[in-house]
N, CA, C, O and the ligand as a Tripos MOL2 file, in Angstrom:
@<TRIPOS>MOLECULE
protein
  269   267    68     0     0
PROTEIN
NO_CHARGES

@<TRIPOS>ATOM
      1 N         130.1260  105.3790  127.3320 N.3       1 MET1
      2 CA        130.3740  106.8210  127.2430 C.3       1 MET1
      3 C         130.8490  107.2050  125.8480 C.2       1 MET1
      4 O         130.4760  108.2490  125.3120 O.2       1 MET1
      5 N         131.6790  106.3390  125.2690 N.am      2 GLY2
      6 CA        132.2100  106.6220  123.9370 C.3       2 GLY2
      7 C         131.1220  106.7010  122.8960 C.2       2 GLY2
      8 O         131.1620  107.5480  122.0040 O.2       2 GLY2
      9 N         130.1430  105.8120  123.0090 N.am      3 SER3
     10 CA        129.0620  105.7880  122.0310 C.3       3 SER3
     11 C         128.1850  107.0280  122.1510 C.2       3 SER3
     12 O         127.6360  107.5200  121.1650 O.2       3 SER3
     13 N         128.0670  107.5160  123.3650 N.am      4 LEU4
     14 CA        127.2740  108.7190  123.5980 C.3       4 LEU4
     15 C         127.8850  109.9220  122.8830 C.2       4 LEU4
     16 O         127.1870  110.7300  122.2710 O.2       4 LEU4
     17 N         129.1880  110.0120  122.9790 N.am      5 LEU5
     18 CA        129.9060  111.1020  122.3250 C.3       5 LEU5
     19 C         129.7700  111.0150  120.8140 C.2       5 LEU5
     20 O         129.5510  112.0190  120.1350 O.2       5 LEU5
     21 N         129.9040  109.8020  120.3020 N.am      6 ALA6
     22 CA        129.8130  109.5800  118.8590 C.3       6 ALA6
     23 C         128.4310  109.9640  118.3540 C.2       6 ALA6
     24 O         128.2770  110.5080  117.2610 O.2       6 ALA6
     25 N         127.4340  109.6700  119.1730 N.am      7 LYS7
     26 CA        126.0540  109.9760  118.7850 C.3       7 LYS7
     27 C         125.8550  111.4810  118.6660 C.2       7 LYS7
     28 O         125.1580  111.9670  117.7760 O.2       7 LYS7
     29 N         126.4790  112.1980  119.5780 N.am      8 LYS8
     30 CA        126.3300  113.6420  119.5830 C.3       8 LYS8
     31 C         126.9670  114.2600  118.3300 C.2       8 LYS8
     32 O         126.4500  115.2220  117.7610 O.2       8 LYS8
     33 N         128.0780  113.6950  117.9280 N.am      9 GLN9
     34 CA        128.7800  114.2160  116.7570 C.3       9 GLN9
     35 C         127.9940  113.9600  115.4780 C.2       9 GLN9
     36 O         127.9580  114.7980  114.5770 O.2       9 GLN9
     37 N         127.3660  112.7870  115.4150 N.am     10 ALA10
     38 CA        126.6390  112.4150  114.2080 C.3      10 ALA10
     39 C         125.2560  113.0570  114.1760 C.2      10 ALA10
     40 O         124.5570  113.0000  113.1640 O.2      10 ALA10
     41 N         124.8760  113.6560  115.2740 N.am     11 GLY11
     42 CA        123.5580  114.2410  115.3470 C.3      11 GLY11
     43 C         122.5780  113.2790  115.9790 C.2      11 GLY11
     44 O         122.9320  112.1630  116.3590 O.2      11 GLY11
     45 N         121.3450  113.7270  116.0860 N.am     12 GLU12
     46 CA        120.3270  112.8800  116.6770 C.3      12 GLU12
     47 C         119.2480  112.6160  115.6480 C.2      12 GLU12
     48 O         119.0470  113.3940  114.7150 O.2      12 GLU12
     49 N         118.5580  111.5020  115.8360 N.am     13 GLU13
     50 CA        117.5340  111.1660  114.8610 C.3      13 GLU13
     51 C         116.2600  111.9490  115.1380 C.2      13 GLU13
     52 O         115.6800  111.8790  116.2210 O.2      13 GLU13
     53 N         115.8510  112.6870  114.1350 N.am     14 CYS14
     54 CA        114.6240  113.4690  114.2240 C.3      14 CYS14
     55 C         113.4240  112.5340  114.1680 C.2      14 CYS14
     56 O         113.3820  111.6240  113.3410 O.2      14 CYS14
     57 N         112.4480  112.7550  115.0440 N.am     15 VAL15
     58 CA        111.2970  111.8520  115.1010 C.3      15 VAL15
     59 C         110.3760  112.0220  113.8940 C.2      15 VAL15
     60 O         109.5550  111.1510  113.6070 O.2      15 VAL15
     61 N         110.5130  113.1330  113.1960 N.am     16 ILE16
     62 CA        109.6190  113.3940  112.0680 C.3      16 ILE16
     63 C         110.2210  112.9420  110.7370 C.2      16 ILE16
     64 O         109.6130  112.1430  110.0250 O.2      16 ILE16
     65 N         111.3790  113.4340  110.4060 N.am     17 CYS17
     66 CA        111.9860  113.0390  109.1280 C.3      17 CYS17
     67 C         112.8660  111.7990  109.2640 C.2      17 CYS17
     68 O         113.3180  111.2310  108.2690 O.2      17 CYS17
     69 N         113.1060  111.3830  110.5260 N.am     18 GLU18
     70 CA        113.8840  110.1850  110.8170 C.3      18 GLU18
     71 C         115.2960  110.2310  110.2380 C.2      18 GLU18
     72 O         115.8700  109.2110  109.8550 O.2      18 GLU18
     73 N         115.8290  111.4380  110.1880 N.am     19 GLN19
     74 CA        117.1960  111.5980  109.7260 C.3      19 GLN19
     75 C         118.0450  112.1620  110.8600 C.2      19 GLN19
     76 O         117.5550  112.8950  111.7190 O.2      19 GLN19
     77 N         119.3040  111.8100  110.8450 N.am     20 ALA20
     78 CA        120.2100  112.3020  111.8820 C.3      20 ALA20
     79 C         120.5720  113.7510  111.5950 C.2      20 ALA20
     80 O         121.1530  114.0760  110.5600 O.2      20 ALA20
     81 N         120.2110  114.6120  112.5420 N.am     21 LYS21
     82 CA        120.4910  116.0420  112.3790 C.3      21 LYS21
     83 C         121.2300  116.5460  113.6130 C.2      21 LYS21
     84 O         121.0400  116.0540  114.7250 O.2      21 LYS21
     85 N         122.0640  117.5270  113.3820 N.am     22 THR22
     86 CA        122.8370  118.0670  114.5020 C.3      22 THR22
     87 C         122.1310  119.2340  115.1720 C.2      22 THR22
     88 O         122.3920  119.5490  116.3330 O.2      22 THR22
     89 N         121.2270  119.8760  114.4240 N.am     23 ARG23
     90 CA        120.5430  121.0350  114.9940 C.3      23 ARG23
     91 C         119.0530  120.7560  115.1350 C.2      23 ARG23
     92 O         118.4010  120.2420  114.2260 O.2      23 ARG23
     93 N         118.5450  121.1100  116.2980 N.am     24 GLY24
     94 CA        117.1270  120.8920  116.5190 C.3      24 GLY24
     95 C         116.7580  121.1380  117.9640 C.2      24 GLY24
     96 O         117.5670  121.6080  118.7640 O.2      24 GLY24
     97 N         115.5240  120.8120  118.2790 N.am     25 ILE25
     98 CA        115.0540  121.0130  119.6470 C.3      25 ILE25
     99 C         114.6660  119.6790  120.2690 C.2      25 ILE25
    100 O         114.3830  118.7050  119.5710 O.2      25 ILE25
    101 N         114.6610  119.6600  121.5940 N.am     26 HIS26
    102 CA        114.2330  118.4610  122.3050 C.3      26 HIS26
    103 C         112.8270  118.6660  122.8490 C.2      26 HIS26
    104 O         112.5080  119.6700  123.4850 O.2      26 HIS26
    105 N         112.0150  117.6740  122.5670 N.am     27 LEU27
    106 CA        110.6510  117.7040  123.0680 C.3      27 LEU27
    107 C         110.4800  116.4370  123.9020 C.2      27 LEU27
    108 O         110.4630  115.3280  123.3690 O.2      27 LEU27
    109 N         110.3550  116.6120  125.1980 N.am     28 TYR28
    110 CA        110.3720  115.4760  126.1150 C.3      28 TYR28
    111 C         111.6650  114.7030  125.8800 C.2      28 TYR28
    112 O         112.7520  115.2590  126.0370 O.2      28 TYR28
    113 N         111.5620  113.4400  125.5080 N.am     29 THR29
    114 CA        112.7790  112.6530  125.2840 C.3      29 THR29
    115 C         113.1210  112.5660  123.8090 C.2      29 THR29
    116 O         114.0930  111.9100  123.4340 O.2      29 THR29
    117 N         112.3250  113.2250  122.9640 N.am     30 SER30
    118 CA        112.5390  113.1190  121.5300 C.3      30 SER30
    119 C         113.2060  114.3570  120.9540 C.2      30 SER30
    120 O         113.3240  115.3970  121.6010 O.2      30 SER30
    121 N         113.6300  114.2020  119.7240 N.am     31 PHE31
    122 CA        114.3690  115.2600  119.0590 C.3      31 PHE31
    123 C         113.6770  115.6470  117.7500 C.2      31 PHE31
    124 O         113.2820  114.7840  116.9660 O.2      31 PHE31
    125 N         113.5400  116.9320  117.5330 N.am     32 ILE32
    126 CA        112.9770  117.4320  116.2760 C.3      32 ILE32
    127 C         113.9870  118.3870  115.6640 C.2      32 ILE32
    128 O         114.4260  119.3340  116.3160 O.2      32 ILE32
    129 N         114.3570  118.1420  114.4120 N.am     33 CYS33
    130 CA        115.3590  118.9910  113.7830 C.3      33 CYS33
    131 C         114.7600  120.3570  113.4320 C.2      33 CYS33
    132 O         113.5410  120.5150  113.3580 O.2      33 CYS33
    133 N         115.6170  121.3100  113.2230 N.am     34 THR34
    134 CA        115.1610  122.6770  112.9580 C.3      34 THR34
    135 C         114.3100  122.7600  111.6940 C.2      34 THR34
    136 O         113.3790  123.5610  111.6150 O.2      34 THR34
    137 N         114.6370  121.9230  110.7050 N.am     35 ASP35
    138 CA        113.8600  121.9230  109.4550 C.3      35 ASP35
    139 C         112.4170  121.5280  109.7080 C.2      35 ASP35
    140 O         111.4870  122.1880  109.2440 O.2      35 ASP35
    141 N         112.2410  120.4400  110.4500 N.am     36 CYS36
    142 CA        110.8950  119.9480  110.7270 C.3      36 CYS36
    143 C         110.1540  120.8910  111.6650 C.2      36 CYS36
    144 O         108.9440  121.0810  111.5460 O.2      36 CYS36
    145 N         110.8900  121.4710  112.5890 N.am     37 GLU37
    146 CA        110.2760  122.4060  113.5220 C.3      37 GLU37
    147 C         109.6910  123.5820  112.7570 C.2      37 GLU37
    148 O         108.5700  124.0200  113.0140 O.2      37 GLU37
    149 N         110.4810  124.0840  111.8070 N.am     38 LYS38
    150 CA        110.0410  125.2230  111.0060 C.3      38 LYS38
    151 C         108.8280  124.8370  110.1490 C.2      38 LYS38
    152 O         107.8590  125.5840  110.0180 O.2      38 LYS38
    153 N         108.9290  123.6470  109.5800 N.am     39 ASP39
    154 CA        107.8480  123.1200  108.7510 C.3      39 ASP39
    155 C         106.5510  123.0030  109.5550 C.2      39 ASP39
    156 O         105.4690  123.3800  109.1050 O.2      39 ASP39
    157 N         106.7090  122.4740  110.7380 N.am     40 LEU40
    158 CA        105.5710  122.2410  111.6110 C.3      40 LEU40
    159 C         104.8680  123.5490  111.9620 C.2      40 LEU40
    160 O         103.6390  123.6230  112.0010 O.2      40 LEU40
    161 N         105.6590  124.5570  112.2110 N.am     41 ILE41
    162 CA        105.1160  125.8530  112.5940 C.3      41 ILE41
    163 C         104.4100  126.5260  111.4220 C.2      41 ILE41
    164 O         103.3760  127.1720  111.5930 O.2      41 ILE41
    165 N         104.9820  126.3690  110.2280 N.am     42 THR42
    166 CA        104.4280  127.0640  109.0640 C.3      42 THR42
    167 C         103.3220  126.2860  108.3560 C.2      42 THR42
    168 O         102.6160  126.8340  107.5100 O.2      42 THR42
    169 N         103.1740  125.0040  108.7060 N.am     43 THR43
    170 CA        102.1340  124.1980  108.0640 C.3      43 THR43
    171 C         100.7650  124.5300  108.6560 C.2      43 THR43
    172 O         100.5770  124.5260  109.8730 O.2      43 THR43
    173 N          99.8340  124.8110  107.7830 N.am     44 ASP44
    174 CA         98.4840  125.1370  108.2290 C.3      44 ASP44
    175 C          97.8000  123.8780  108.7610 C.2      44 ASP44
    176 O          98.0560  122.7780  108.2700 O.2      44 ASP44
    177 N          96.9490  124.0320  109.7430 N.am     45 THR45
    178 CA         96.2770  122.8820  110.3490 C.3      45 THR45
    179 C          95.3310  122.1840  109.3710 C.2      45 THR45
    180 O          94.9650  121.0280  109.5850 O.2      45 THR45
    181 N          94.9350  122.8690  108.3090 N.am     46 SER46
    182 CA         94.0520  122.2640  107.3000 C.3      46 SER46
    183 C          94.8480  121.4950  106.2450 C.2      46 SER46
    184 O          94.2810  120.7870  105.4130 O.2      46 SER46
    185 N          96.1400  121.6470  106.2970 N.am     47 ASN47
    186 CA         97.0200  120.9420  105.3720 C.3      47 ASN47
    187 C          97.1470  119.4720  105.7910 C.2      47 ASN47
    188 O          97.4200  119.1890  106.9570 O.2      47 ASN47
    189 N          96.9520  118.5360  104.8570 N.am     48 PRO48
    190 CA         97.0610  117.1030  105.1900 C.3      48 PRO48
    191 C          98.3990  116.7440  105.8260 C.2      48 PRO48
    192 O          98.5070  115.7950  106.6020 O.2      48 PRO48
    193 N          99.3940  117.5160  105.4810 N.am     49 LYS49
    194 CA        100.7350  117.2930  106.0100 C.3      49 LYS49
    195 C         100.7570  117.4660  107.5300 C.2      49 LYS49
    196 O         101.5390  116.8300  108.2370 O.2      49 LYS49
    197 N          99.8950  118.3250  107.9960 N.am     50 TYR50
    198 CA         99.8320  118.6070  109.4240 C.3      50 TYR50
    199 C          99.4400  117.3600  110.2200 C.2      50 TYR50
    200 O          99.9370  117.1180  111.3200 O.2      50 TYR50
    201 N          98.5350  116.5810  109.6320 N.am     51 ASN51
    202 CA         98.1120  115.3430  110.2680 C.3      51 ASN51
    203 C          99.2570  114.3580  110.3980 C.2      51 ASN51
    204 O          99.3830  113.6300  111.3830 O.2      51 ASN51
    205 N         100.0750  114.3620  109.3810 N.am     52 TYR52
    206 CA        101.2470  113.4970  109.3800 C.3      52 TYR52
    207 C         102.1780  113.8650  110.5360 C.2      52 TYR52
    208 O         102.7020  112.9990  111.2370 O.2      52 TYR52
    209 N         102.3630  115.1370  110.7090 N.am     53 TYR53
    210 CA        103.2060  115.6150  111.7990 C.3      53 TYR53
    211 C         102.5940  115.2630  113.1550 C.2      53 TYR53
    212 O         103.2850  114.8320  114.0770 O.2      53 TYR53
    213 N         101.3000  115.4570  113.2470 N.am     54 LEU54
    214 CA        100.6100  115.1640  114.4950 C.3      54 LEU54
    215 C         100.7620  113.7090  114.8830 C.2      54 LEU54
    216 O         100.9720  113.3720  116.0490 O.2      54 LEU54
    217 N         100.6520  112.8450  113.8680 N.am     55 LYS55
    218 CA        100.7750  111.4150  114.1230 C.3      55 LYS55
    219 C         102.1550  111.0930  114.6750 C.2      55 LYS55
    220 O         102.3130  110.2890  115.5940 O.2      55 LYS55
    221 N         103.1440  111.7470  114.0850 N.am     56 LYS56
    222 CA        104.5150  111.5370  114.5420 C.3      56 LYS56
    223 C         104.6900  112.0700  115.9580 C.2      56 LYS56
    224 O         105.3400  111.4460  116.7960 O.2      56 LYS56
    225 N         104.1050  113.2190  116.2060 N.am     57 LEU57
    226 CA        104.2660  113.8580  117.5110 C.3      57 LEU57
    227 C         103.4990  113.1230  118.5970 C.2      57 LEU57
    228 O         103.8490  113.1950  119.7750 O.2      57 LEU57
    229 N         102.4630  112.4250  118.1970 N.am     58 ARG58
    230 CA        101.6640  111.6920  119.1680 C.3      58 ARG58
    231 C         102.5070  110.6440  119.8830 C.2      58 ARG58
    232 O         102.2680  110.2990  121.0410 O.2      58 ARG58
    233 N         103.4900  110.1580  119.1590 N.am     59 LYS59
    234 CA        104.3940  109.1700  119.7430 C.3      59 LYS59
    235 C         105.1570  109.7810  120.9170 C.2      59 LYS59
    236 O         105.5130  109.0960  121.8760 O.2      59 LYS59
    237 N         105.3960  111.0820  120.8130 N.am     60 ILE60
    238 CA        106.1590  111.7650  121.8450 C.3      60 ILE60
    239 C         105.2760  112.1100  123.0340 C.2      60 ILE60
    240 O         105.6450  111.8900  124.1870 O.2      60 ILE60
    241 N         104.1040  112.6540  122.7310 N.am     61 THR61
    242 CA        103.2510  113.1530  123.7980 C.3      61 THR61
    243 C         102.4830  112.0460  124.5130 C.2      61 THR61
    244 O         101.8890  112.2770  125.5670 O.2      61 THR61
    245 N         102.4970  110.8410  123.9370 N.am     62 MET62
    246 CA        101.8440  109.7050  124.5920 C.3      62 MET62
    247 C         102.9100  108.7420  125.0950 C.2      62 MET62
    248 O         103.3240  107.8360  124.3710 O.2      62 MET62
    249 N         103.3470  108.9320  126.3060 N.am     63 PRO63
    250 CA        104.3880  108.0530  126.8480 C.3      63 PRO63
    251 C         103.8810  106.6100  126.9720 C.2      63 PRO63
    252 O         102.6780  106.3500  126.9240 O.2      63 PRO63
    253 N         104.8100  105.7000  127.1280 N.am     64 GLU64
    254 CA        104.4670  104.2800  127.1430 C.3      64 GLU64
    255 C         103.6310  103.8800  128.3580 C.2      64 GLU64
    256 O         103.1210  102.7620  128.4300 O.2      64 GLU64
    257 N         103.5000  104.7730  129.2810 N.am     65 ILE65
    258 CA        102.6960  104.5180  130.4820 C.3      65 ILE65
    259 C         101.2690  104.1340  130.0910 C.2      65 ILE65
    260 O         100.6170  103.3480  130.7790 O.2      65 ILE65
    261 N         100.8000  104.6890  129.0000 N.am     66 PHE66
    262 CA         99.4120  104.4800  128.5790 C.3      66 PHE66
    263 C          99.2070  103.2150  127.7380 C.2      66 PHE66
    264 O          98.0740  102.8530  127.4210 O.2      66 PHE66
    265 N         100.2830  102.5600  127.3880 N.am     67 SER67
    266 CA        100.1420  101.3880  126.5250 C.3      67 SER67
    267 C          99.6780  100.1580  127.2990 C.2      67 SER67
    268 O          99.5110   99.0870  126.7150 O.2      67 SER67
    269 ZN        113.4210  116.3950  110.9180 Zn       68 ZN68
@<TRIPOS>BOND
     1     1     2 1
     2     2     3 1
     3     3     4 2
     4     3     5 am
     5     5     6 1
     6     6     7 1
     7     7     8 2
     8     7     9 am
     9     9    10 1
    10    10    11 1
    11    11    12 2
    12    11    13 am
    13    13    14 1
    14    14    15 1
    15    15    16 2
    16    15    17 am
    17    17    18 1
    18    18    19 1
    19    19    20 2
    20    19    21 am
    21    21    22 1
    22    22    23 1
    23    23    24 2
    24    23    25 am
    25    25    26 1
    26    26    27 1
    27    27    28 2
    28    27    29 am
    29    29    30 1
    30    30    31 1
    31    31    32 2
    32    31    33 am
    33    33    34 1
    34    34    35 1
    35    35    36 2
    36    35    37 am
    37    37    38 1
    38    38    39 1
    39    39    40 2
    40    39    41 am
    41    41    42 1
    42    42    43 1
    43    43    44 2
    44    43    45 am
    45    45    46 1
    46    46    47 1
    47    47    48 2
    48    47    49 am
    49    49    50 1
    50    50    51 1
    51    51    52 2
    52    51    53 am
    53    53    54 1
    54    54    55 1
    55    55    56 2
    56    55    57 am
    57    57    58 1
    58    58    59 1
    59    59    60 2
    60    59    61 am
    61    61    62 1
    62    62    63 1
    63    63    64 2
    64    63    65 am
    65    65    66 1
    66    66    67 1
    67    67    68 2
    68    67    69 am
    69    69    70 1
    70    70    71 1
    71    71    72 2
    72    71    73 am
    73    73    74 1
    74    74    75 1
    75    75    76 2
    76    75    77 am
    77    77    78 1
    78    78    79 1
    79    79    80 2
    80    79    81 am
    81    81    82 1
    82    82    83 1
    83    83    84 2
    84    83    85 am
    85    85    86 1
    86    86    87 1
    87    87    88 2
    88    87    89 am
    89    89    90 1
    90    90    91 1
    91    91    92 2
    92    91    93 am
    93    93    94 1
    94    94    95 1
    95    95    96 2
    96    95    97 am
    97    97    98 1
    98    98    99 1
    99    99   100 2
   100    99   101 am
   101   101   102 1
   102   102   103 1
   103   103   104 2
   104   103   105 am
   105   105   106 1
   106   106   107 1
   107   107   108 2
   108   107   109 am
   109   109   110 1
   110   110   111 1
   111   111   112 2
   112   111   113 am
   113   113   114 1
   114   114   115 1
   115   115   116 2
   116   115   117 am
   117   117   118 1
   118   118   119 1
   119   119   120 2
   120   119   121 am
   121   121   122 1
   122   122   123 1
   123   123   124 2
   124   123   125 am
   125   125   126 1
   126   126   127 1
   127   127   128 2
   128   127   129 am
   129   129   130 1
   130   130   131 1
   131   131   132 2
   132   131   133 am
   133   133   134 1
   134   134   135 1
   135   135   136 2
   136   135   137 am
   137   137   138 1
   138   138   139 1
   139   139   140 2
   140   139   141 am
   141   141   142 1
   142   142   143 1
   143   143   144 2
   144   143   145 am
   145   145   146 1
   146   146   147 1
   147   147   148 2
   148   147   149 am
   149   149   150 1
   150   150   151 1
   151   151   152 2
   152   151   153 am
   153   153   154 1
   154   154   155 1
   155   155   156 2
   156   155   157 am
   157   157   158 1
   158   158   159 1
   159   159   160 2
   160   159   161 am
   161   161   162 1
   162   162   163 1
   163   163   164 2
   164   163   165 am
   165   165   166 1
   166   166   167 1
   167   167   168 2
   168   167   169 am
   169   169   170 1
   170   170   171 1
   171   171   172 2
   172   171   173 am
   173   173   174 1
   174   174   175 1
   175   175   176 2
   176   175   177 am
   177   177   178 1
   178   178   179 1
   179   179   180 2
   180   179   181 am
   181   181   182 1
   182   182   183 1
   183   183   184 2
   184   183   185 am
   185   185   186 1
   186   186   187 1
   187   187   188 2
   188   187   189 am
   189   189   190 1
   190   190   191 1
   191   191   192 2
   192   191   193 am
   193   193   194 1
   194   194   195 1
   195   195   196 2
   196   195   197 am
   197   197   198 1
   198   198   199 1
   199   199   200 2
   200   199   201 am
   201   201   202 1
   202   202   203 1
   203   203   204 2
   204   203   205 am
   205   205   206 1
   206   206   207 1
   207   207   208 2
   208   207   209 am
   209   209   210 1
   210   210   211 1
   211   211   212 2
   212   211   213 am
   213   213   214 1
   214   214   215 1
   215   215   216 2
   216   215   217 am
   217   217   218 1
   218   218   219 1
   219   219   220 2
   220   219   221 am
   221   221   222 1
   222   222   223 1
   223   223   224 2
   224   223   225 am
   225   225   226 1
   226   226   227 1
   227   227   228 2
   228   227   229 am
   229   229   230 1
   230   230   231 1
   231   231   232 2
   232   231   233 am
   233   233   234 1
   234   234   235 1
   235   235   236 2
   236   235   237 am
   237   237   238 1
   238   238   239 1
   239   239   240 2
   240   239   241 am
   241   241   242 1
   242   242   243 1
   243   243   244 2
   244   243   245 am
   245   245   246 1
   246   246   247 1
   247   247   248 2
   248   247   249 am
   249   249   250 1
   250   250   251 1
   251   251   252 2
   252   251   253 am
   253   253   254 1
   254   254   255 1
   255   255   256 2
   256   255   257 am
   257   257   258 1
   258   258   259 1
   259   259   260 2
   260   259   261 am
   261   261   262 1
   262   262   263 1
   263   263   264 2
   264   263   265 am
   265   265   266 1
   266   266   267 1
   267   267   268 2
@<TRIPOS>SUBSTRUCTURE
     1 MET1         2 RESIDUE 1 A MET
     2 GLY2         6 RESIDUE 1 A GLY
     3 SER3        10 RESIDUE 1 A SER
     4 LEU4        14 RESIDUE 1 A LEU
     5 LEU5        18 RESIDUE 1 A LEU
     6 ALA6        22 RESIDUE 1 A ALA
     7 LYS7        26 RESIDUE 1 A LYS
     8 LYS8        30 RESIDUE 1 A LYS
     9 GLN9        34 RESIDUE 1 A GLN
    10 ALA10       38 RESIDUE 1 A ALA
    11 GLY11       42 RESIDUE 1 A GLY
    12 GLU12       46 RESIDUE 1 A GLU
    13 GLU13       50 RESIDUE 1 A GLU
    14 CYS14       54 RESIDUE 1 A CYS
    15 VAL15       58 RESIDUE 1 A VAL
    16 ILE16       62 RESIDUE 1 A ILE
    17 CYS17       66 RESIDUE 1 A CYS
    18 GLU18       70 RESIDUE 1 A GLU
    19 GLN19       74 RESIDUE 1 A GLN
    20 ALA20       78 RESIDUE 1 A ALA
    21 LYS21       82 RESIDUE 1 A LYS
    22 THR22       86 RESIDUE 1 A THR
    23 ARG23       90 RESIDUE 1 A ARG
    24 GLY24       94 RESIDUE 1 A GLY
    25 ILE25       98 RESIDUE 1 A ILE
    26 HIS26      102 RESIDUE 1 A HIS
    27 LEU27      106 RESIDUE 1 A LEU
    28 TYR28      110 RESIDUE 1 A TYR
    29 THR29      114 RESIDUE 1 A THR
    30 SER30      118 RESIDUE 1 A SER
    31 PHE31      122 RESIDUE 1 A PHE
    32 ILE32      126 RESIDUE 1 A ILE
    33 CYS33      130 RESIDUE 1 A CYS
    34 THR34      134 RESIDUE 1 A THR
    35 ASP35      138 RESIDUE 1 A ASP
    36 CYS36      142 RESIDUE 1 A CYS
    37 GLU37      146 RESIDUE 1 A GLU
    38 LYS38      150 RESIDUE 1 A LYS
    39 ASP39      154 RESIDUE 1 A ASP
    40 LEU40      158 RESIDUE 1 A LEU
    41 ILE41      162 RESIDUE 1 A ILE
    42 THR42      166 RESIDUE 1 A THR
    43 THR43      170 RESIDUE 1 A THR
    44 ASP44      174 RESIDUE 1 A ASP
    45 THR45      178 RESIDUE 1 A THR
    46 SER46      182 RESIDUE 1 A SER
    47 ASN47      186 RESIDUE 1 A ASN
    48 PRO48      190 RESIDUE 1 A PRO
    49 LYS49      194 RESIDUE 1 A LYS
    50 TYR50      198 RESIDUE 1 A TYR
    51 ASN51      202 RESIDUE 1 A ASN
    52 TYR52      206 RESIDUE 1 A TYR
    53 TYR53      210 RESIDUE 1 A TYR
    54 LEU54      214 RESIDUE 1 A LEU
    55 LYS55      218 RESIDUE 1 A LYS
    56 LYS56      222 RESIDUE 1 A LYS
    57 LEU57      226 RESIDUE 1 A LEU
    58 ARG58      230 RESIDUE 1 A ARG
    59 LYS59      234 RESIDUE 1 A LYS
    60 ILE60      238 RESIDUE 1 A ILE
    61 THR61      242 RESIDUE 1 A THR
    62 MET62      246 RESIDUE 1 A MET
    63 PRO63      250 RESIDUE 1 A PRO
    64 GLU64      254 RESIDUE 1 A GLU
    65 ILE65      258 RESIDUE 1 A ILE
    66 PHE66      262 RESIDUE 1 A PHE
    67 SER67      266 RESIDUE 1 A SER
    68 ZN68       269 GROUP 0 **** ****
């Protein structure tokens, strides 16, 4: 229980930038920080960066059931 509390204080690891952030949204069991969320929304689908995000997000939307 103690470690859970400590984790909350330090923030959660964002699946995209892989940094511990305190603010963000939860997508399934993963966490996306507000910075990446904003980036993701504003990035055009033709932007190569978008593919990078998609690859990261694929980890979330493809649960281990399919492995
Ligand atoms: Zn992030």
